[in-house]
N, CA, C and O atoms as a GROMACS GRO file, in nm:
protein
  620
    1MET      N    1  10.058   7.523   4.538
    1MET     CA    2   9.931   7.544   4.619
    1MET      C    3   9.827   7.564   4.548
    1MET      O    4   9.826   7.609   4.433
    2LYS      N    5   9.693   7.517   4.640
    2LYS     CA    6   9.609   7.510   4.577
    2LYS      C    7   9.470   7.605   4.675
    2LYS      O    8   9.458   7.566   4.791
    3LEU      N    9   9.384   7.709   4.636
    3LEU     CA   10   9.322   7.781   4.724
    3LEU      C   11   9.169   7.773   4.666
    3LEU      O   12   9.142   7.828   4.560
    4SER      N   13   9.079   7.706   4.737
    4SER     CA   14   8.945   7.675   4.720
    4SER      C   15   8.814   7.734   4.814
    4SER      O   16   8.843   7.773   4.927
    5SER      N   17   8.706   7.739   4.781
    5SER     CA   18   8.597   7.791   4.862
    5SER      C   19   8.485   7.693   4.847
    5SER      O   20   8.444   7.663   4.735
    6SER      N   21   8.429   7.636   4.969
    6SER     CA   22   8.283   7.576   4.947
    6SER      C   23   8.162   7.642   4.908
    6SER      O   24   8.062   7.586   4.863
    7ALA      N   25   8.180   7.778   4.930
    7ALA     CA   26   8.068   7.861   4.877
    7ALA      C   27   8.062   7.875   4.707
    7ALA      O   28   7.962   7.872   4.636
    8PHE      N   29   8.166   7.887   4.677
    8PHE     CA   30   8.166   7.896   4.508
    8PHE      C   31   8.299   7.824   4.431
    8PHE      O   32   8.410   7.796   4.474
    9ALA      N   33   8.240   7.810   4.303
    9ALA     CA   34   8.384   7.709   4.239
    9ALA      C   35   8.452   7.806   4.146
    9ALA      O   36   8.391   7.896   4.089
   10PRO      N   37   8.587   7.783   4.132
   10PRO     CA   38   8.650   7.896   4.013
   10PRO      C   39   8.578   7.950   3.915
   10PRO      O   40   8.502   7.893   3.838
   11HIS      N   41   8.604   8.054   3.923
   11HIS     CA   42   8.514   8.121   3.762
   11HIS      C   43   8.368   8.157   3.786
   11HIS      O   44   8.307   8.234   3.712
   12ASP      N   45   8.306   8.090   3.908
   12ASP     CA   46   8.161   8.092   3.923
   12ASP      C   47   8.114   8.235   4.014
   12ASP      O   48   8.193   8.314   4.066
   13GLU      N   49   7.979   8.243   4.017
   13GLU     CA   50   7.942   8.357   4.100
   13GLU      C   51   7.944   8.342   4.247
   13GLU      O   52   7.914   8.238   4.304
   14ILE      N   53   7.983   8.455   4.308
   14ILE     CA   54   8.000   8.444   4.441
   14ILE      C   55   7.872   8.473   4.523
   14ILE      O   56   7.800   8.569   4.499
   15PRO      N   57   7.854   8.401   4.605
   15PRO     CA   58   7.690   8.385   4.643
   15PRO      C   59   7.677   8.527   4.716
   15PRO      O   60   7.774   8.579   4.772
   16ARG      N   61   7.540   8.591   4.708
   16ARG     CA   62   7.503   8.705   4.748
   16ARG      C   63   7.533   8.746   4.904
   16ARG      O   64   7.566   8.858   4.944
   17ARG      N   65   7.507   8.598   5.002
   17ARG     CA   66   7.554   8.629   5.106
   17ARG      C   67   7.715   8.690   5.160
   17ARG      O   68   7.747   8.753   5.261
   18HIS      N   69   7.782   8.648   5.061
   18HIS     CA   70   7.924   8.700   5.098
   18HIS      C   71   7.946   8.833   5.006
   18HIS      O   72   8.063   8.861   4.978
   19THR      N   73   7.840   8.920   4.954
   19THR     CA   74   7.845   9.039   4.908
   19THR      C   75   7.789   9.158   4.972
   19THR      O   76   7.711   9.137   5.065
   20TYR      N   77   7.814   9.281   4.938
   20TYR     CA   78   7.762   9.414   5.029
   20TYR      C   79   7.601   9.392   5.037
   20TYR      O   80   7.528   9.433   5.128
   21GLU      N   81   7.559   9.314   4.915
   21GLU     CA   82   7.396   9.314   4.913
   21GLU      C   83   7.354   9.204   5.013
   21GLU      O   84   7.234   9.192   5.039
   22GLY      N   85   7.449   9.120   5.075
   22GLY     CA   86   7.382   9.013   5.160
   22GLY      C   87   7.426   9.047   5.291
   22GLY      O   88   7.389   9.147   5.352
   23GLU      N   89   7.525   8.942   5.342
   23GLU     CA   90   7.570   8.975   5.478
   23GLU      C   91   7.693   9.009   5.490
   23GLU      O   92   7.753   9.000   5.597
   24ASP      N   93   7.746   9.053   5.376
   24ASP     CA   94   7.892   9.112   5.351
   24ASP      C   95   8.005   9.019   5.442
   24ASP      O   96   8.097   9.077   5.498
   25SER      N   97   7.994   8.898   5.449
   25SER     CA   98   8.071   8.820   5.515
   25SER      C   99   8.156   8.756   5.436
   25SER      O  100   8.113   8.714   5.329
   26ALA      N  101   8.279   8.736   5.468
   26ALA     CA  102   8.371   8.656   5.386
   26ALA      C  103   8.361   8.514   5.342
   26ALA      O  104   8.364   8.443   5.442
   27PRO      N  105   8.352   8.449   5.239
   27PRO     CA  106   8.304   8.330   5.195
   27PRO      C  107   8.420   8.253   5.261
   27PRO      O  108   8.525   8.316   5.275
   28PRO      N  109   8.415   8.098   5.312
   28PRO     CA  110   8.503   8.022   5.360
   28PRO      C  111   8.598   7.987   5.248
   28PRO      O  112   8.575   7.960   5.130
   29LEU      N  113   8.735   7.996   5.327
   29LEU     CA  114   8.838   7.953   5.216
   29LEU      C  115   8.912   7.844   5.290
   29LEU      O  116   8.933   7.846   5.411
   30HIS      N  117   8.947   7.752   5.207
   30HIS     CA  118   9.032   7.632   5.221
   30HIS      C  119   9.193   7.636   5.117
   30HIS      O  120   9.197   7.668   4.998
   31TRP      N  121   9.286   7.604   5.184
   31TRP     CA  122   9.406   7.564   5.094
   31TRP      C  123   9.463   7.472   5.161
   31TRP      O  124   9.439   7.428   5.274
   32ASP      N  125   9.562   7.438   5.059
   32ASP     CA  126   9.669   7.301   5.107
   32ASP      C  127   9.782   7.316   5.002
   32ASP      O  128   9.767   7.381   4.898
   33GLY      N  129   9.900   7.248   5.038
   33GLY     CA  130  10.000   7.248   4.946
   33GLY      C  131  10.095   7.333   4.985
   33GLY      O  132  10.195   7.335   4.912
   34VAL      N  133  10.095   7.413   5.088
   34VAL     CA  134  10.194   7.544   5.128
   34VAL      C  135  10.322   7.465   5.182
   34VAL      O  136  10.320   7.374   5.264
   35PRO      N  137  10.436   7.520   5.118
   35PRO     CA  138  10.567   7.474   5.118
   35PRO      C  139  10.616   7.475   5.259
   35PRO      O  140  10.590   7.565   5.339
   36THR      N  141  10.684   7.373   5.284
   36THR     CA  142  10.741   7.335   5.406
   36THR      C  143  10.817   7.485   5.474
   36THR      O  144  10.794   7.535   5.584
   37ALA      N  145  10.910   7.531   5.371
   37ALA     CA  146  10.978   7.642   5.405
   37ALA      C  147  10.903   7.785   5.449
   37ALA      O  148  10.958   7.887   5.491
   38ALA      N  149  10.772   7.762   5.428
   38ALA     CA  150  10.726   7.905   5.437
   38ALA      C  151  10.701   7.944   5.613
   38ALA      O  152  10.672   7.862   5.700
   39ARG      N  153  10.716   8.056   5.628
   39ARG     CA  154  10.692   8.128   5.760
   39ARG      C  155  10.577   8.204   5.805
   39ARG      O  156  10.557   8.249   5.918
   40SER      N  157  10.492   8.212   5.683
   40SER     CA  158  10.359   8.283   5.715
   40SER      C  159  10.301   8.271   5.581
   40SER      O  160  10.365   8.239   5.481
   41LEU      N  161  10.152   8.303   5.586
   41LEU     CA  162  10.092   8.340   5.454
   41LEU      C  163  10.039   8.468   5.450
   41LEU      O  164  10.025   8.530   5.556
   42ALA      N  165  10.003   8.525   5.327
   42ALA     CA  166   9.923   8.665   5.298
   42ALA      C  167   9.821   8.618   5.218
   42ALA      O  168   9.830   8.520   5.143
   43LEU      N  169   9.707   8.698   5.237
   43LEU     CA  170   9.576   8.662   5.155
   43LEU      C  171   9.551   8.836   5.116
   43LEU      O  172   9.551   8.934   5.191
   44ILE      N  173   9.531   8.829   4.981
   44ILE     CA  174   9.469   8.992   4.923
   44ILE      C  175   9.349   8.932   4.849
   44ILE      O  176   9.350   8.820   4.797
   45VAL      N  177   9.252   9.011   4.849
   45VAL     CA  178   9.127   9.010   4.763
   45VAL      C  179   9.096   9.126   4.713
   45VAL      O  180   9.064   9.224   4.780
   46ASP      N  181   9.107   9.122   4.565
   46ASP     CA  182   9.061   9.235   4.480
   46ASP      C  183   9.002   9.230   4.355
   46ASP      O  184   8.992   9.120   4.302
   47ASP      N  185   8.964   9.324   4.302
   47ASP     CA  186   8.866   9.345   4.175
   47ASP      C  187   8.940   9.438   4.110
   47ASP      O  188   8.958   9.555   4.145
   48PRO      N  189   8.989   9.372   3.995
   48PRO     CA  190   9.036   9.477   3.883
   48PRO      C  191   8.973   9.530   3.784
   48PRO      O  192   9.029   9.578   3.686
   49ASP      N  193   8.854   9.524   3.802
   49ASP     CA  194   8.716   9.578   3.711
   49ASP      C  195   8.665   9.702   3.750
   49ASP      O  196   8.577   9.749   3.677
   50ALA      N  197   8.702   9.770   3.852
   50ALA     CA  198   8.652   9.901   3.894
   50ALA      C  199   8.663  10.020   3.831
   50ALA      O  200   8.780  10.050   3.806
   51PRO      N  201   8.569  10.109   3.793
   51PRO     CA  202   8.436  10.074   3.851
   51PRO      C  203   8.366  10.009   3.761
   51PRO      O  204   8.266   9.950   3.802
   52ASP      N  205   8.398  10.002   3.609
   52ASP     CA  206   8.319   9.939   3.507
   52ASP      C  207   8.402   9.836   3.452
   52ASP      O  208   8.521   9.867   3.445
   53PRO      N  209   8.371   9.714   3.408
   53PRO     CA  210   8.464   9.620   3.338
   53PRO      C  211   8.486   9.648   3.180
   53PRO      O  212   8.566   9.593   3.105
   54ALA      N  213   8.397   9.742   3.154
   54ALA     CA  214   8.415   9.799   3.002
   54ALA      C  215   8.511   9.859   2.989
   54ALA      O  216   8.586   9.843   2.894
   55ALA      N  217   8.537   9.976   3.118
   55ALA     CA  218   8.627  10.050   3.123
   55ALA      C  219   8.733  10.077   3.265
   55ALA      O  220   8.757  10.185   3.318
   56PRO      N  221   8.772   9.978   3.293
   56PRO     CA  222   8.853   9.959   3.436
   56PRO      C  223   8.951  10.073   3.453
   56PRO      O  224   9.033  10.106   3.366
   57GLN      N  225   8.937  10.134   3.575
   57GLN     CA  226   9.038  10.249   3.589
   57GLN      C  227   9.096  10.218   3.702
   57GLN      O  228   9.188  10.297   3.720
   58GLN      N  229   9.083  10.116   3.814
   58GLN     CA  230   9.159  10.094   3.914
   58GLN      C  231   9.126   9.960   3.960
   58GLN      O  232   9.032   9.892   3.918
   59THR      N  233   9.228   9.918   4.066
   59THR     CA  234   9.196   9.763   4.138
   59THR      C  235   9.122   9.798   4.273
   59THR      O  236   9.179   9.874   4.352
   60TRP      N  237   9.010   9.752   4.300
   60TRP     CA  238   8.970   9.776   4.432
   60TRP      C  239   8.998   9.678   4.544
   60TRP      O  240   8.955   9.564   4.528
   61VAL      N  241   9.065   9.708   4.656
   61VAL     CA  242   9.093   9.599   4.730
   61VAL      C  243   8.973   9.589   4.848
   61VAL      O  244   8.927   9.681   4.916
   62HIS      N  245   8.939   9.455   4.850
   62HIS     CA  246   8.846   9.421   4.936
   62HIS      C  247   8.896   9.358   5.081
   62HIS      O  248   8.832   9.370   5.186
   63TRP      N  249   9.002   9.300   5.070
   63TRP     CA  250   9.053   9.210   5.186
   63TRP      C  251   9.208   9.210   5.185
   63TRP      O  252   9.272   9.183   5.084
   64VAL      N  253   9.266   9.245   5.310
   64VAL     CA  254   9.407   9.196   5.327
   64VAL      C  255   9.465   9.125   5.432
   64VAL      O  256   9.451   9.189   5.537
   65LEU      N  257   9.525   9.018   5.448
   65LEU     CA  258   9.539   8.945   5.574
   65LEU      C  259   9.689   8.919   5.557
   65LEU      O  260   9.741   8.889   5.450
   66ILE      N  261   9.759   8.935   5.683
   66ILE     CA  262   9.903   8.880   5.686
   66ILE      C  263   9.924   8.806   5.800
   66ILE      O  264   9.844   8.797   5.893
   67ASP      N  265  10.038   8.749   5.793
   67ASP     CA  266  10.089   8.662   5.902
   67ASP      C  267  10.009   8.565   5.940
   67ASP      O  268  10.014   8.531   6.058
   68LEU      N  269   9.925   8.503   5.857
   68LEU     CA  270   9.857   8.360   5.881
   68LEU      C  271   9.963   8.263   5.900
   68LEU      O  272  10.059   8.266   5.823
   69PRO      N  273   9.960   8.165   6.006
   69PRO     CA  274  10.033   8.091   6.018
   69PRO      C  275  10.048   7.958   5.930
   69PRO      O  276   9.948   7.892   5.900
   70PRO      N  277  10.194   7.916   5.884
   70PRO     CA  278  10.175   7.836   5.746
   70PRO      C  279  10.108   7.690   5.761
   70PRO      O  280  10.064   7.623   5.668
   71ASP      N  281  10.108   7.657   5.892
   71ASP     CA  282  10.048   7.559   5.925
   71ASP      C  283   9.906   7.539   5.939
   71ASP      O  284   9.854   7.435   5.978
   72SER      N  285   9.820   7.691   5.889
   72SER     CA  286   9.674   7.689   5.899
   72SER      C  287   9.628   7.650   5.734
   72SER      O  288   9.697   7.677   5.635
   73THR      N  289   9.528   7.597   5.734
   73THR     CA  290   9.483   7.512   5.603
   73THR      C  291   9.346   7.588   5.558
   73THR      O  292   9.314   7.580   5.440
   74ASP      N  293   9.255   7.667   5.655
   74ASP     CA  294   9.158   7.754   5.624
   74ASP      C  295   9.112   7.874   5.698
   74ASP      O  296   9.160   7.909   5.806
   75LEU      N  297   9.006   7.942   5.628
   75LEU     CA  298   8.948   8.045   5.711
   75LEU      C  299   8.788   8.030   5.706
   75LEU      O  300   8.739   8.017   5.594
   76PRO      N  301   8.705   8.031   5.811
   76PRO     CA  302   8.576   7.999   5.826
   76PRO      C  303   8.475   8.100   5.725
   76PRO      O  304   8.520   8.197   5.664
   77ALA      N  305   8.371   8.070   5.723
   77ALA     CA  306   8.268   8.182   5.667
   77ALA      C  307   8.295   8.306   5.752
   77ALA      O  308   8.332   8.286   5.868
   78GLY      N  309   8.282   8.418   5.713
   78GLY     CA  310   8.265   8.535   5.796
   78GLY      C  311   8.408   8.567   5.809
   78GLY      O  312   8.431   8.678   5.857
   79GLY      N  313   8.511   8.493   5.777
   79GLY     CA  314   8.646   8.541   5.805
   79GLY      C  315   8.721   8.526   5.981
   79GLY      O  316   8.838   8.550   6.011
   80GLN      N  317   8.631   8.489   6.058
   80GLN     CA  318   8.627   8.501   6.190
   80GLN      C  319   8.630   8.380   6.264
   80GLN      O  320   8.535   8.310   6.229
   81PRO      N  321   8.704   8.324   6.357
   81PRO     CA  322   8.820   8.383   6.412
   81PRO      C  323   8.910   8.380   6.329
   81PRO      O  324   8.902   8.281   6.256
   82LEU      N  325   9.014   8.464   6.305
   82LEU     CA  326   9.164   8.448   6.228
   82LEU      C  327   9.224   8.362   6.314
   82LEU      O  328   9.203   8.366   6.436
   83PRO      N  329   9.302   8.279   6.258
   83PRO     CA  330   9.414   8.196   6.298
   83PRO      C  331   9.497   8.258   6.384
   83PRO      O  332   9.512   8.376   6.350
   84ALA      N  333   9.578   8.220   6.514
   84ALA     CA  334   9.663   8.295   6.605
   84ALA      C  335   9.763   8.342   6.538
   84ALA      O  336   9.835   8.269   6.470
   85GLY      N  337   9.780   8.465   6.550
   85GLY     CA  338   9.901   8.545   6.508
   85GLY      C  339   9.871   8.640   6.364
   85GLY      O  340   9.952   8.721   6.319
   86ALA      N  341   9.743   8.610   6.309
   86ALA     CA  342   9.692   8.635   6.196
   86ALA      C  343   9.664   8.819   6.212
   86ALA      O  344   9.646   8.859   6.327
   87ARG      N  345   9.661   8.889   6.134
   87ARG     CA  346   9.652   9.012   6.111
   87ARG      C  347   9.577   9.086   6.014
   87ARG      O  348   9.622   9.070   5.900
   88ALA      N  349   9.484   9.158   6.021
   88ALA     CA  350   9.434   9.238   5.907
   88ALA      C  351   9.488   9.366   5.850
   88ALA      O  352   9.547   9.449   5.920
   89GLY      N  353   9.466   9.382   5.709
   89GLY     CA  354   9.512   9.516   5.680
   89GLY      C  355   9.406   9.574   5.637
   89GLY      O  356   9.296   9.523   5.654
   90LEU      N  357   9.424   9.694   5.573
   90LEU     CA  358   9.318   9.791   5.528
   90LEU      C  359   9.296   9.756   5.380
   90LEU      O  360   9.381   9.742   5.292
   91ASN      N  361   9.156   9.742   5.375
   91ASN     CA  362   9.091   9.751   5.230
   91ASN      C  363   9.101   9.873   5.175
   91ASN      O  364   9.168   9.956   5.237
   92ASP      N  365   9.041   9.910   5.054
   92ASP     CA  366   9.022  10.045   4.988
   92ASP      C  367   8.892  10.104   5.056
   92ASP      O  368   8.860  10.221   5.035
   93GLY      N  369   8.818  10.019   5.138
   93GLY     CA  370   8.697  10.102   5.227
   93GLY      C  371   8.752  10.153   5.375
   93GLY      O  372   8.679  10.192   5.466
   94HIS      N  373   8.888  10.145   5.379
   94HIS     CA  374   8.970  10.184   5.467
   94HIS      C  375   8.908  10.114   5.590
   94HIS      O  376   8.903  10.189   5.688
   95ARG      N  377   8.858   9.983   5.610
   95ARG     CA  378   8.848   9.908   5.690
   95ARG      C  379   8.956   9.785   5.705
   95ARG      O  380   9.028   9.737   5.617
   96ALA      N  381   8.947   9.753   5.835
   96ALA     CA  382   9.052   9.644   5.868
   96ALA      C  383   8.981   9.508   5.866
   96ALA      O  384   9.002   9.424   5.954
   97ASP      N  385   8.880   9.484   5.744
   97ASP     CA  386   8.812   9.318   5.789
   97ASP      C  387   8.763   9.353   5.609
   97ASP      O  388   8.779   9.452   5.538
   98TYR      N  389   8.702   9.226   5.589
   98TYR     CA  390   8.629   9.185   5.473
   98TYR      C  391   8.523   9.313   5.426
   98TYR      O  392   8.446   9.383   5.492
   99GLY      N  393   8.553   9.311   5.286
   99GLY     CA  394   8.453   9.411   5.241
   99GLY      C  395   8.386   9.343   5.113
   99GLY      O  396   8.447   9.341   5.006
  100GLY      N  397   8.269   9.292   5.126
  100GLY     CA  398   8.221   9.222   4.990
  100GLY      C  399   8.207   9.287   4.864
  100GLY      O  400   8.204   9.410   4.861
  101PRO      N  401   8.199   9.211   4.747
  101PRO     CA  402   8.185   9.269   4.657
  101PRO      C  403   8.026   9.360   4.611
  101PRO      O  404   7.911   9.318   4.617
  102CYS      N  405   8.071   9.481   4.571
  102CYS     CA  406   7.946   9.554   4.572
  102CYS      C  407   7.953   9.653   4.422
  102CYS      O  408   7.939   9.776   4.428
  103PRO      N  409   7.975   9.583   4.299
  103PRO     CA  410   8.024   9.653   4.185
  103PRO      C  411   7.908   9.755   4.150
  103PRO      O  412   7.790   9.725   4.170
  104PRO      N  413   7.940   9.860   4.103
  104PRO     CA  414   7.860   9.981   4.077
  104PRO      C  415   7.789   9.931   3.914
  104PRO      O  416   7.672   9.948   3.882
  105VAL      N  417   7.862   9.887   3.856
  105VAL     CA  418   7.801   9.851   3.704
  105VAL      C  419   7.874   9.737   3.648
  105VAL      O  420   7.996   9.730   3.644
  106GLY      N  421   7.781   9.636   3.599
  106GLY     CA  422   7.828   9.496   3.517
  106GLY      C  423   7.883   9.362   3.604
  106GLY      O  424   7.864   9.356   3.725
  107ARG      N  425   7.931   9.291   3.554
  107ARG     CA  426   7.997   9.186   3.634
  107ARG      C  427   8.119   9.209   3.642
  107ARG      O  428   8.186   9.248   3.547
  108HIS      N  429   8.181   9.181   3.799
  108HIS     CA  430   8.307   9.213   3.810
  108HIS      C  431   8.360   9.065   3.849
  108HIS      O  432   8.289   8.970   3.882
  109ARG      N  433   8.509   9.068   3.838
  109ARG     CA  434   8.580   8.960   3.888
  109ARG      C  435   8.674   8.979   4.048
  109ARG      O  436   8.733   9.082   4.079
  110TYR      N  437   8.670   8.897   4.103
  110TYR     CA  438   8.729   8.928   4.242
  110TYR      C  439   8.837   8.809   4.259
  110TYR      O  440   8.800   8.692   4.251
  111PHE      N  441   8.958   8.840   4.282
  111PHE     CA  442   9.058   8.758   4.297
  111PHE      C  443   9.127   8.757   4.424
  111PHE      O  444   9.187   8.853   4.473
  112PHE      N  445   9.108   8.601   4.492
  112PHE     CA  446   9.140   8.594   4.609
  112PHE      C  447   9.269   8.531   4.606
  112PHE      O  448   9.282   8.422   4.551
  113LYS      N  449   9.373   8.597   4.665
  113LYS     CA  450   9.512   8.555   4.619
  113LYS      C  451   9.582   8.498   4.741
  113LYS      O  452   9.560   8.571   4.838
  114LEU      N  453   9.651   8.406   4.768
  114LEU     CA  454   9.728   8.349   4.888
  114LEU      C  455   9.857   8.324   4.848
  114LEU      O  456   9.883   8.266   4.743
  115TYR      N  457   9.957   8.373   4.940
  115TYR     CA  458  10.112   8.375   4.890
  115TYR      C  459  10.150   8.304   5.014
  115TYR      O  460  10.072   8.314   5.110
  116ALA      N  461  10.261   8.232   5.028
  116ALA     CA  462  10.347   8.173   5.098
  116ALA      C  463  10.478   8.243   5.105
  116ALA      O  464  10.550   8.261   5.007
  117LEU      N  465  10.505   8.282   5.228
  117LEU     CA  466  10.618   8.361   5.252
  117LEU      C  467  10.735   8.314   5.312
  117LEU      O  468  10.705   8.260   5.419
  118ASP      N  469  10.871   8.309   5.289
  118ASP     CA  470  10.950   8.279   5.372
  118ASP      C  471  11.004   8.347   5.487
  118ASP      O  472  11.108   8.319   5.548
  119THR      N  473  10.900   8.462   5.515
  119THR     CA  474  10.923   8.536   5.620
  119THR      C  475  10.783   8.563   5.679
  119THR      O  476  10.683   8.515   5.625
  120SER      N  477  10.777   8.638   5.786
  120SER     CA  478  10.672   8.718   5.841
  120SER      C  479  10.672   8.880   5.847
  120SER      O  480  10.780   8.939   5.851
  121LEU      N  481  10.581   8.933   5.847
  121LEU     CA  482  10.556   9.058   5.847
  121LEU      C  483  10.525   9.153   5.963
  121LEU      O  484  10.448   9.248   5.957
  122PRO      N  485  10.606   9.108   6.083
  122PRO     CA  486  10.570   9.174   6.194
  122PRO      C  487  10.561   9.342   6.215
  122PRO      O  488  10.490   9.392   6.302
  123THR      N  489  10.642   9.417   6.124
  123THR     CA  490  10.637   9.553   6.143
  123THR      C  491  10.552   9.608   6.066
  123THR      O  492  10.549   9.731   6.074
  124LEU      N  493  10.457   9.546   5.969
  124LEU     CA  494  10.341   9.602   5.938
  124LEU      C  495  10.235   9.616   6.005
  124LEU      O  496  10.181   9.519   6.058
  125HIS      N  497  10.186   9.743   6.015
  125HIS     CA  498  10.069   9.782   6.107
  125HIS      C  499   9.943   9.805   6.032
  125HIS      O  500   9.935   9.916   5.980
  126GLN      N  501   9.839   9.722   6.015
  126GLN     CA  502   9.727   9.738   5.917
  126GLN      C  503   9.752   9.803   5.788
  126GLN      O  504   9.689   9.902   5.751
  127PRO      N  505   9.852   9.740   5.715
  127PRO     CA  506   9.913   9.763   5.593
  127PRO      C  507   9.802   9.760   5.474
  127PRO      O  508   9.715   9.674   5.467
  128THR      N  509   9.817   9.855   5.390
  128THR     CA  510   9.761   9.851   5.234
  128THR      C  511   9.803   9.688   5.185
  128THR      O  512   9.870   9.596   5.233
  129LYS      N  513   9.713   9.714   5.049
  129LYS     CA  514   9.797   9.585   4.959
  129LYS      C  515   9.931   9.656   4.897
  129LYS      O  516  10.032   9.588   4.880
  130ALA      N  517   9.927   9.786   4.866
  130ALA     CA  518  10.046   9.803   4.832
  130ALA      C  519  10.162   9.785   4.919
  130ALA      O  520  10.269   9.743   4.876
  131ALA      N  521  10.138   9.824   5.062
  131ALA     CA  522  10.246   9.805   5.152
  131ALA      C  523  10.272   9.668   5.188
  131ALA      O  524  10.382   9.649   5.241
  132VAL      N  525  10.190   9.558   5.170
  132VAL     CA  526  10.200   9.427   5.170
  132VAL      C  527  10.275   9.357   5.063
  132VAL      O  528  10.333   9.250   5.084
  133GLU      N  529  10.274   9.419   4.943
  133GLU     CA  530  10.322   9.388   4.818
  133GLU      C  531  10.460   9.408   4.836
  133GLU      O  532  10.543   9.326   4.796
  134ARG      N  533  10.495   9.536   4.908
  134ARG     CA  534  10.606   9.555   4.882
  134ARG      C  535  10.714   9.471   4.960
  134ARG      O  536  10.822   9.430   4.918
  135ALA      N  537  10.645   9.452   5.107
  135ALA     CA  538  10.721   9.406   5.189
  135ALA      C  539  10.713   9.250   5.144
  135ALA      O  540  10.808   9.189   5.192
  136MET      N  541  10.641   9.182   5.078
  136MET     CA  542  10.656   9.066   5.010
  136MET      C  543  10.747   9.031   4.900
  136MET      O  544  10.770   8.916   4.863
  137HIS      N  545  10.798   9.144   4.849
  137HIS     CA  546  10.903   9.133   4.726
  137HIS      C  547  11.015   9.036   4.756
  137HIS      O  548  11.088   9.056   4.852
  138GLY      N  549  11.034   8.923   4.672
  138GLY     CA  550  11.160   8.865   4.732
  138GLY      C  551  11.117   8.752   4.826
  138GLY      O  552  11.202   8.671   4.861
  139HIS      N  553  11.008   8.744   4.862
  139HIS     CA  554  10.995   8.637   4.974
  139HIS      C  555  10.886   8.563   4.945
  139HIS      O  556  10.850   8.487   5.034
  140VAL      N  557  10.807   8.565   4.820
  140VAL     CA  558  10.706   8.455   4.783
  140VAL      C  559  10.775   8.336   4.724
  140VAL      O  560  10.849   8.328   4.626
  141LEU      N  561  10.727   8.232   4.820
  141LEU     CA  562  10.774   8.098   4.780
  141LEU      C  563  10.660   8.040   4.674
  141LEU      O  564  10.706   7.975   4.580
  142ALA      N  565  10.532   8.055   4.678
  142ALA     CA  566  10.428   7.990   4.611
  142ALA      C  567  10.323   8.088   4.627
  142ALA      O  568  10.318   8.175   4.714
  143SER      N  569  10.225   8.064   4.518
  143SER     CA  570  10.089   8.156   4.561
  143SER      C  571   9.979   8.062   4.482
  143SER      O  572  10.014   7.970   4.409
  144ALA      N  573   9.862   8.093   4.502
  144ALA     CA  574   9.763   8.020   4.466
  144ALA      C  575   9.643   8.145   4.438
  144ALA      O  576   9.648   8.248   4.506
  145GLU      N  577   9.543   8.126   4.337
  145GLU     CA  578   9.435   8.222   4.319
  145GLU      C  579   9.316   8.137   4.293
  145GLU      O  580   9.308   8.030   4.232
  146LEU      N  581   9.210   8.217   4.362
  146LEU     CA  582   9.048   8.176   4.303
  146LEU      C  583   8.987   8.269   4.271
  146LEU      O  584   8.988   8.371   4.340
  147MET      N  585   8.928   8.260   4.173
  147MET     CA  586   8.848   8.375   4.115
  147MET      C  587   8.681   8.356   4.123
  147MET      O  588   8.618   8.252   4.106
  148GLY      N  589   8.641   8.463   4.150
  148GLY     CA  590   8.480   8.435   4.141
  148GLY      C  591   8.430   8.587   4.090
  148GLY      O  592   8.508   8.683   4.091
  149THR      N  593   8.299   8.596   4.048
  149THR     CA  594   8.227   8.702   4.000
  149THR      C  595   8.122   8.746   4.062
  149THR      O  596   8.073   8.671   4.147
  150TYR      N  597   8.068   8.862   4.039
  150TYR     CA  598   7.942   8.906   4.110
  150TYR      C  599   7.882   9.021   4.001
  150TYR      O  600   7.955   9.082   3.923
  151GLN      N  601   7.762   9.038   4.007
  151GLN     CA  602   7.699   9.149   3.974
  151GLN      C  603   7.592   9.200   4.043
  151GLN      O  604   7.518   9.115   4.092
  152LYS      N  605   7.567   9.302   4.058
  152LYS     CA  606   7.469   9.349   4.168
  152LYS      C  607   7.331   9.325   4.135
  152LYS      O  608   7.306   9.358   4.019
  153THR      N  609   7.236   9.280   4.196
  153THR     CA  610   7.110   9.257   4.149
  153THR      C  611   6.997   9.367   4.166
  153THR      O  612   6.887   9.363   4.112
  154ARG      N  613   7.056   9.489   4.270
  154ARG     CA  614   6.966   9.605   4.286
  154ARG      C  615   7.024   9.706   4.226
  154ARG      O  616   7.147   9.702   4.220
  155ALA      N  617   6.977   9.786   4.185
  155ALA     CA  618   6.999   9.909   4.113
  155ALA      C  619   7.069  10.012   4.228
  155ALA      O  620   7.100  10.127   4.197
   0.00000   0.00000   0.00000
């Protein structure tokens, strides 16, 4: 599978409009190569550099989506509308939507990870990343990753 965005190239800076300093709207995402055996897709966006890339202490979760249809191929800028059947989980800001980059110190990495699953996850209600990862265990057929970076421009 391959995951990309028309807003930024792999390993490049995420545009400000897709961060907390901008519109805080999700970047558009596109994927292809989903295995035919897939029954659903899951998306997790996180930052392993929190709070400081020089001394990371935790991975901050920015977005969790589950039960994306396997025949879907993209999410529009802003992340809405979600494809039919897709549901949002909780990010570390306790929101069921996208929370854009807002690193307190330094340049952080943001990983957009898409998983093709051989099942759907209907029993999960606004799950956390940890709950999704537990439910996905043993069900991942393929995955794709897109990494972008961001450093705050305001103090």
